C-alpha positions as CSV (number, residue, x, y, z in Angstrom):
1,M,0.0,0.0,0.0
2,S,1.6,3.2,-1.2
3,L,0.3,5.4,1.5
4,S,2.2,7.7,3.9
5,F,2.8,6.6,7.5
6,K,0.2,9.1,8.7
7,N,-2.4,7.8,6.2
8,R,-1.7,4.2,6.9
9,I,-2.3,4.8,10.6
10,A,-5.6,6.6,9.9
11,F,-6.6,3.8,7.5
12,Y,-5.9,1.0,10.0
13,Y,-7.8,2.8,12.7
14,M,-10.6,3.4,10.3
15,M,-10.7,-0.3,9.4
16,A,-10.7,-1.3,13.1
17,T,-13.5,1.2,13.8
18,A,-15.5,0.0,10.8
19,I,-15.5,-3.6,12.2
20,I,-16.6,-2.3,15.6
21,L,-19.4,-0.1,14.1
22,T,-20.5,-3.0,11.9
23,V,-21.0,-5.2,14.9
24,V,-22.7,-2.5,16.8
25,F,-25.1,-1.4,14.0
26,L,-26.0,-4.9,13.2
27,T,-26.7,-5.6,16.9
28,I,-28.9,-2.4,17.0
29,Y,-30.7,-3.4,13.8
30,F,-31.5,-7.0,14.9
31,A,-32.4,-5.9,18.4
32,V,-34.9,-3.4,17.0
33,Q,-36.2,-5.9,14.4
34,K,-36.7,-8.5,17.2
35,T,-38.5,-6.0,19.4
36,V,-40.8,-4.8,16.7
37,M,-41.7,-8.3,15.5
38,S,-42.1,-9.5,19.1
39,H,-44.8,-6.8,19.7
40,L,-46.5,-7.8,16.4
41,D,-46.3,-11.5,17.2
42,R,-47.8,-10.8,20.7
43,D,-50.8,-8.9,19.1
44,L,-51.3,-11.8,16.6
45,S,-51.2,-14.4,19.3
46,Y,-53.8,-12.4,21.2
47,E,-56.1,-12.0,18.3
48,A,-55.8,-15.7,17.4
49,I,-56.7,-16.8,21.0
50,K,-59.5,-14.3,21.2
51,H,-61.1,-15.4,18.0
52,T,-60.7,-19.1,19.1
53,K,-63.7,-18.4,21.5
54,E,-65.9,-17.5,18.5
55,I,-65.4,-20.8,16.7
56,L,-68.5,-23.0,16.3
57,L,-68.0,-26.8,15.8
58,S,-70.8,-28.8,14.2
59,G,-69.8,-32.3,13.1
60,D,-67.1,-31.8,10.6
61,S,-68.0,-28.1,10.0
62,I,-65.9,-25.4,11.6
63,K,-67.4,-21.8,11.4
64,F,-67.4,-18.5,13.2
65,K,-70.3,-17.6,15.5
66,N,-72.1,-14.3,14.8
67,K,-70.3,-13.8,11.5
68,A,-73.1,-11.5,10.3
69,E,-72.5,-9.1,13.2
70,W,-68.7,-9.3,12.4
71,E,-69.4,-8.3,8.8
72,E,-71.7,-5.5,9.9
73,R,-69.1,-4.2,12.4
74,E,-66.4,-4.2,9.7
75,H,-68.6,-2.1,7.4
76,R,-69.3,0.5,10.2
77,E,-65.7,0.8,11.5
78,I,-62.5,1.8,9.7
79,Q,-59.8,-0.5,10.7
80,V,-56.3,1.0,10.7
81,N,-54.5,-2.3,11.0
82,P,-57.0,-5.0,10.2
83,V,-56.6,-8.6,11.5
84,F,-57.3,-11.4,9.0
85,I,-58.6,-14.7,10.5
86,Q,-59.0,-18.1,8.8
87,L,-60.1,-21.5,10.0
88,L,-58.8,-24.9,8.8
89,D,-59.6,-28.4,9.7
90,R,-57.1,-31.0,10.9
91,Q,-56.0,-31.7,7.3
92,G,-55.4,-28.0,6.5
93,R,-58.6,-27.7,4.4
94,Y,-60.3,-24.3,4.3
95,M,-63.4,-24.0,6.5
96,D,-64.1,-20.3,7.2
97,K,-62.5,-16.8,7.2
98,S,-63.0,-13.3,8.3
99,P,-65.0,-11.0,6.0
100,N,-62.0,-8.7,5.3
101,L,-60.1,-11.6,3.5
102,K,-62.8,-11.4,0.7
103,S,-61.4,-13.7,-2.0
104,D,-57.9,-14.1,-0.6
105,H,-56.7,-16.9,1.6
106,L,-54.0,-17.3,4.2
107,I,-51.4,-20.0,3.6
108,F,-51.1,-23.1,5.7
109,K,-47.8,-24.5,6.8
110,E,-47.6,-28.1,8.0
111,F,-45.9,-28.0,11.4
112,D,-47.2,-29.3,14.7
113,S,-46.5,-26.4,17.0
114,D,-47.8,-22.8,16.6
115,G,-45.4,-20.4,15.0
116,H,-45.0,-16.9,13.4
117,F,-43.7,-16.3,10.0
118,E,-43.5,-13.7,7.2
119,T,-45.6,-14.2,4.0
120,Y,-47.7,-12.2,1.6
121,L,-51.4,-11.6,1.1
122,G,-51.6,-10.6,-2.6
123,D,-48.8,-8.2,-2.9
124,R,-48.8,-6.9,0.7
125,P,-46.4,-8.3,3.3
126,I,-48.0,-9.8,6.3
127,R,-47.0,-11.4,9.5
128,Q,-49.0,-14.6,10.2
129,V,-49.5,-17.0,13.2
130,Q,-50.8,-20.5,13.0
131,M,-52.3,-22.1,16.2
132,P,-54.2,-25.4,16.7
133,F,-57.4,-25.3,18.6
134,E,-58.7,-28.3,20.6
135,H,-62.0,-29.8,21.8
136,N,-62.1,-32.5,24.3
137,G,-58.4,-33.0,24.2
138,K,-58.3,-33.4,20.4
139,I,-57.0,-31.1,17.8
140,N,-60.0,-30.1,15.6
141,G,-58.3,-27.7,13.4
142,Y,-56.2,-24.5,13.1
143,I,-56.8,-20.9,13.4
144,L,-54.7,-18.6,11.2
145,A,-54.3,-14.9,12.2
146,A,-52.4,-12.3,10.1
147,M,-51.7,-8.6,10.2
148,S,-50.0,-6.3,7.8
149,S,-46.3,-5.8,8.5
150,E,-45.8,-2.9,6.2
151,S,-45.4,-0.3,8.9
152,E,-42.9,-2.5,10.8
153,L,-40.9,-3.3,7.7
154,S,-41.0,0.4,6.8
155,I,-39.5,1.2,10.2
156,L,-36.9,-1.4,9.8
157,L,-36.0,-0.1,6.3
158,K,-35.7,3.4,7.6
159,L,-33.6,2.2,10.4
160,R,-31.3,0.3,8.0
161,N,-30.9,3.3,5.8
162,V,-30.1,5.6,8.8
163,L,-27.5,3.1,10.1
164,L,-26.0,2.6,6.6
165,I,-25.7,6.4,6.0
166,S,-24.5,7.0,9.6
167,F,-21.9,4.2,9.1
168,L,-20.5,5.9,6.0
169,V,-20.5,9.4,7.4
170,V,-19.0,8.3,10.7
171,L,-16.3,6.3,8.9
172,L,-15.4,9.3,6.6
173,G,-15.4,11.7,9.6
174,L,-13.3,9.4,11.7
175,Y,-10.8,8.9,8.9
176,F,-10.0,12.7,8.9
177,I,-10.0,12.8,12.7
178,F,-7.7,9.8,12.9
179,R,-5.5,11.3,10.2
180,F,-5.2,14.5,12.2
181,L,-4.5,12.7,15.4
182,A,-1.9,10.5,13.6
183,G,-0.2,13.6,12.3
184,R,-0.1,15.0,15.9
185,S,1.2,11.6,17.2
186,I,4.0,11.2,14.7
187,Q,5.1,14.9,15.0
188,P,8.0,13.8,17.2
189,V,9.0,11.3,14.6
190,Q,9.1,14.1,12.0
191,D,11.1,16.2,14.4
192,V,13.6,13.4,14.6
193,T,13.7,13.2,10.8
194,Q,14.2,16.9,10.4
195,T,16.9,16.9,13.1
196,I,18.7,13.9,11.2
197,T,18.5,15.9,8.0
198,R,20.1,19.0,9.6
199,I,22.9,17.1,11.5
200,T,26.3,16.9,9.9
201,N,29.7,16.3,11.4
202,K,29.9,20.1,11.9
203,N,26.9,20.3,14.3
204,L,26.6,17.0,16.1
205,S,25.8,18.9,19.3
206,E,22.1,19.4,18.1
207,R,19.6,17.2,19.9
208,V,16.0,16.1,19.4
209,I,13.6,17.8,21.8
210,L,12.2,15.0,24.1
211,P,8.3,14.8,24.2
212,P,6.6,15.4,27.5
213,N,5.1,11.9,27.7
214,K,7.5,9.1,28.3
215,D,6.1,6.8,25.7
216,E,7.6,4.9,22.8
217,I,8.3,8.2,20.9
218,Y,10.1,9.4,24.0
219,E,12.3,6.2,24.0
220,L,13.0,6.7,20.3
221,S,14.0,10.4,20.7
222,Y,16.0,9.5,23.8
223,S,17.8,6.6,22.1
224,F,18.5,8.8,19.1
225,N,20.1,11.6,21.3
226,A,22.1,8.9,23.0
227,L,23.4,7.8,19.6
228,L,24.3,11.3,18.6
229,Q,26.1,11.7,21.9
230,R,28.1,8.5,21.2
231,L,28.9,9.7,17.7
232,E,30.0,13.1,19.0
233,N,32.1,11.5,21.7
234,A,33.7,9.2,19.1
235,I,34.5,12.1,16.8
236,E,35.7,14.2,19.7
237,R,38.0,11.3,20.8
238,E,39.3,11.2,17.2
239,R,40.0,14.9,17.2
240,Q,41.5,14.8,20.7
241,F,43.8,11.9,19.7
242,T,44.9,13.7,16.6
243,A,45.5,17.0,18.5
244,D,47.2,15.1,21.4
245,A,49.4,13.0,19.0
246,S,50.4,16.1,17.0
247,H,51.1,18.1,20.2
248,E,53.2,15.4,21.8
249,L,55.1,14.3,18.7
250,R,55.9,17.8,17.4
251,T,58.5,18.6,20.0
252,P,60.4,15.3,19.8
253,L,60.3,15.3,16.0
254,A,61.6,18.9,16.0
255,A,64.4,17.7,18.3
256,L,65.1,14.6,16.2
257,R,65.3,16.8,13.1
258,G,67.6,19.3,14.7
259,T,69.9,16.5,15.9
260,M,70.1,15.1,12.3
261,E,70.7,18.5,10.8
262,V,73.5,19.1,13.3
263,L,75.1,15.8,12.3
264,I,75.2,16.6,8.6
265,R,76.6,20.1,8.8
266,K,80.2,19.0,9.1
267,E,82.4,15.9,9.8
268,R,82.0,14.5,13.2
269,T,84.1,12.2,15.4
270,Q,82.9,8.7,16.1
271,K,82.0,9.6,19.6
272,E,79.9,12.5,18.5
273,Y,78.0,10.3,16.0
274,E,77.4,7.7,18.7
275,D,76.1,10.4,21.1
276,K,73.8,11.9,18.6
277,I,72.5,8.6,17.5
278,Q,72.0,7.6,21.1
279,L,70.0,10.8,21.7
280,S,67.9,10.2,18.6
281,L,67.1,6.6,19.7
282,S,66.0,7.9,23.1
283,I,63.7,10.4,21.4
284,I,62.2,7.7,19.2
285,E,61.7,5.5,22.2
286,R,59.9,8.3,23.9
287,M,57.7,8.9,20.9
288,T,56.9,5.2,20.6
289,F,55.9,5.1,24.3
290,T,53.7,8.1,23.9
291,L,52.0,6.7,20.8
292,E,51.4,3.3,22.5
293,Q,49.7,5.1,25.4
294,L,47.6,7.3,23.2
295,L,46.4,4.2,21.3
296,L,45.7,2.5,24.5
297,L,43.6,5.5,25.7
298,A,41.8,5.5,22.4
299,R,40.9,1.9,22.7
300,L,39.8,2.4,26.3
301,D,37.5,5.3,25.3
302,S,35.9,3.4,22.5
303,K,35.5,0.2,24.5
304,A,37.5,-1.6,21.7
305,I,39.4,-3.7,24.3
306,T,37.5,-7.0,24.7
307,K,39.9,-8.6,27.3
308,K,38.4,-11.3,29.4
309,I,38.3,-10.1,33.0
310,D,40.0,-13.2,34.4
311,P,40.8,-13.0,38.1
312,I,44.4,-12.8,39.2
313,S,46.2,-12.3,42.6
314,L,46.8,-8.7,43.3
315,P,50.0,-9.4,45.3
316,S,51.5,-11.1,42.2
317,I,50.7,-8.1,40.1
318,I,52.5,-5.9,42.6
319,D,55.5,-8.2,42.8
320,E,55.9,-8.3,39.0
321,S,55.5,-4.4,38.7
322,L,58.1,-3.9,41.5
323,A,60.5,-6.3,39.8
324,Y,60.0,-4.3,36.6
325,F,61.0,-1.0,38.3
326,I,63.8,-2.5,40.4
327,H,66.5,-0.3,38.8
328,Q,64.6,2.9,39.5
329,I,63.9,1.8,43.0
330,Q,67.6,1.0,43.6
331,E,68.8,4.3,42.1
332,K,66.7,6.3,44.5
333,N,67.2,3.9,47.4
334,I,63.5,3.6,48.0
335,Q,62.4,1.3,50.7
336,I,59.2,-0.8,49.9
337,D,56.8,-1.7,52.7
338,L,54.3,-4.3,51.6
339,L,51.5,-4.2,54.2
340,Y,49.2,-7.2,53.4
341,D,48.8,-10.9,54.1
342,R,50.8,-12.7,51.4
343,N,48.7,-15.9,52.1
344,K,45.6,-14.2,50.8
345,Q,45.0,-14.1,47.0
346,F,42.9,-10.8,46.8
347,Q,41.5,-11.6,43.4
348,V,41.2,-8.7,40.9
349,P,40.6,-8.4,37.1
350,N,43.9,-9.3,35.3
351,F,44.3,-7.0,32.3
352,Y,42.9,-3.8,33.8
353,A,44.6,-4.2,37.3
354,N,47.9,-4.8,35.7
355,L,47.6,-1.4,33.8
356,M,46.4,0.4,36.8
357,I,49.0,-0.9,39.3
358,G,51.8,-0.5,36.7
359,N,51.0,3.1,36.0
360,L,50.5,4.0,39.7
361,L,53.7,2.4,40.9
362,S,55.6,4.1,38.0
363,N,54.3,7.5,39.1
364,A,55.0,6.7,42.7
365,I,58.6,5.7,42.1
366,K,59.3,8.6,39.6
367,Y,58.0,11.3,42.0
368,S,59.4,9.8,45.2
369,N,62.3,11.5,46.9
370,I,65.6,9.7,47.3
371,D,65.9,7.6,50.5
372,S,62.1,7.7,51.0
373,T,59.6,4.9,51.7
374,L,56.9,3.5,49.4
375,K,54.0,1.8,51.2
376,V,51.8,-0.7,49.4
377,S,48.8,-2.1,51.4
378,I,46.0,-4.4,50.5
379,E,42.8,-4.9,52.6
380,D,39.5,-6.7,52.3
381,I,36.9,-4.2,53.3
382,D,33.1,-5.1,53.0
383,N,34.0,-7.8,50.4
384,H,35.9,-5.3,48.3
385,V,39.7,-5.4,47.6
386,V,41.1,-2.1,48.6
387,C,44.8,-1.3,47.5
388,S,46.6,1.8,48.7
389,I,49.9,3.1,47.2
390,Q,51.5,5.9,49.3
391,D,54.8,7.6,48.5
392,Q,56.8,10.3,50.1
393,G,57.5,12.3,47.0
394,I,57.0,15.9,45.8
395,G,53.2,15.7,46.0
396,I,50.6,17.7,43.9
397,K,49.3,21.2,44.4
398,E,45.7,21.3,45.7
399,E,44.4,23.3,42.7
400,D,45.8,20.8,40.3
401,L,44.1,17.7,41.9
402,S,41.0,18.4,39.7
403,H,43.0,18.2,36.5
404,I,45.2,15.1,37.2
405,Y,43.1,12.8,34.9
406,D,43.3,15.1,31.9
407,N,45.4,13.9,29.1
408,F,49.0,15.3,29.2
409,F,48.5,17.2,32.4
410,R,51.6,17.3,34.6
411,S,51.5,19.4,37.8
412,D,54.5,21.8,37.8
413,S,56.1,20.0,34.9
414,L,58.6,22.9,34.3
415,K,59.9,22.5,37.9
416,H,60.6,18.9,37.4
417,K,62.1,18.6,33.9
418,Q,64.4,15.8,35.1
419,I,61.3,13.6,35.7
420,T,60.3,12.0,32.4
421,G,56.6,11.5,31.5
422,N,53.8,12.5,29.2
423,G,50.8,13.0,31.6
424,L,48.9,10.0,30.3
425,G,49.3,7.5,33.1
426,L,46.5,8.7,35.4
427,S,44.2,9.0,32.3
428,I,44.8,5.3,31.6
429,V,44.2,4.5,35.3
430,K,40.8,6.3,35.3
431,K,39.7,4.6,32.1
432,C,40.6,1.2,33.4
433,A,38.7,1.9,36.7
434,E,35.6,2.8,34.7
435,A,35.9,-0.4,32.6
436,I,35.7,-2.6,35.7
437,N,33.7,-0.3,38.0
438,A,36.5,0.3,40.3
439,N,36.9,3.5,42.3
440,V,40.1,5.5,42.4
441,K,40.7,8.1,45.2
442,I,43.8,10.4,45.2
443,E,45.0,12.5,48.1
444,S,48.1,14.5,48.0
445,R,49.9,17.3,49.8
446,L,52.6,19.4,48.1
447,G,56.0,18.4,49.5
448,Q,54.7,15.5,51.6
449,G,53.6,12.9,49.1
450,T,50.6,11.2,47.5
451,N,48.3,8.4,48.5
452,V,46.3,6.5,45.8
453,Q,43.5,4.2,47.0
454,I,41.8,1.8,44.5
455,T,38.6,-0.1,45.5
456,F,38.0,-3.0,43.2
457,D,34.3,-3.9,42.8
């Protein structure tokens, strides 16, 4: 059906209403028909029983008493709705009839019980009843009574025409009403369509206005807005990644280019070549590390990582991470205090916990003072594994604590140029925590150190 969505809704509503109206109107028609015919049948039965008392039986003859008076009364009076009476014997043979039948006869139907039925007297429709009459317990014959049903049929015909016209008028009116209501109902859908038409990658911030009622249209609009938000976030992550990568790679690339240009200006000694090449390799290593962390952040943002969250012992993760940073620990002569029961497993998600603990221990060691202490504790609190990493390092300024999860943010980085880093570690920690519903709490005081507490769900 090549109809618009609005017209299809109106059409389907109209068809459903047509079925209901058909049932209702037919019920009305047949109820009125039954009522009208019941009144007519009651009058016929009364007339038949009344005239049964006027029957005269004489041998095999069946006649009406005082028929002459009956004829004279019919001549004097004008009968609006005359009653036709006819007598038959047991075999259905004609015996007598009312004067108003003149040369006409009522038909006889061979059935045992009395009954009412429609028939014709000449070309006039009549309603007829046929009743047996008895004498001494024996059926002596039948009395037939009939009345014109023209007025009743005329009423039913008018009722049928009224119902039919009303049916068509109501359906036509309801179609336009349903069409109007359908247009109002799908207005939010049209708003969604118009919004989709207007949206490009330049204005993804536009949103569909949510309807006041929380129905299916509301869910559609809400879901579409959520989809737009995800698209906007994805594009923003792409832009952020591009901006971050270009920002972080521009400086080392410039340094690498400057080193190469210095090398080719004149002849160098073997030692100078080796030093410059070693410097270039360190720059490349730093660029590689930064790119790997940027890619990891991008995957964490987009939920592209589908690692199984297999449980692993948290103490084993800490042991492996400390072993990896053993050289930095020894260089600063940092004392490690492990404050937990090594007999307990303290199960945590493998992949994400490794990333979090690795980055946090790396930061704690880098920013710890020489000859300081690094405390690592694990507790089981309310069925949650809680890990704390507390260093005695340079700390973070209070006003910088709200920015520590921002990409490439480093508090007082110019004051600590000797400490390498790119400001992505805590961003990775935050994304990993969100992936496994863990909670990260960082407290720090400038010049006294930092305490990081992770609560694993």
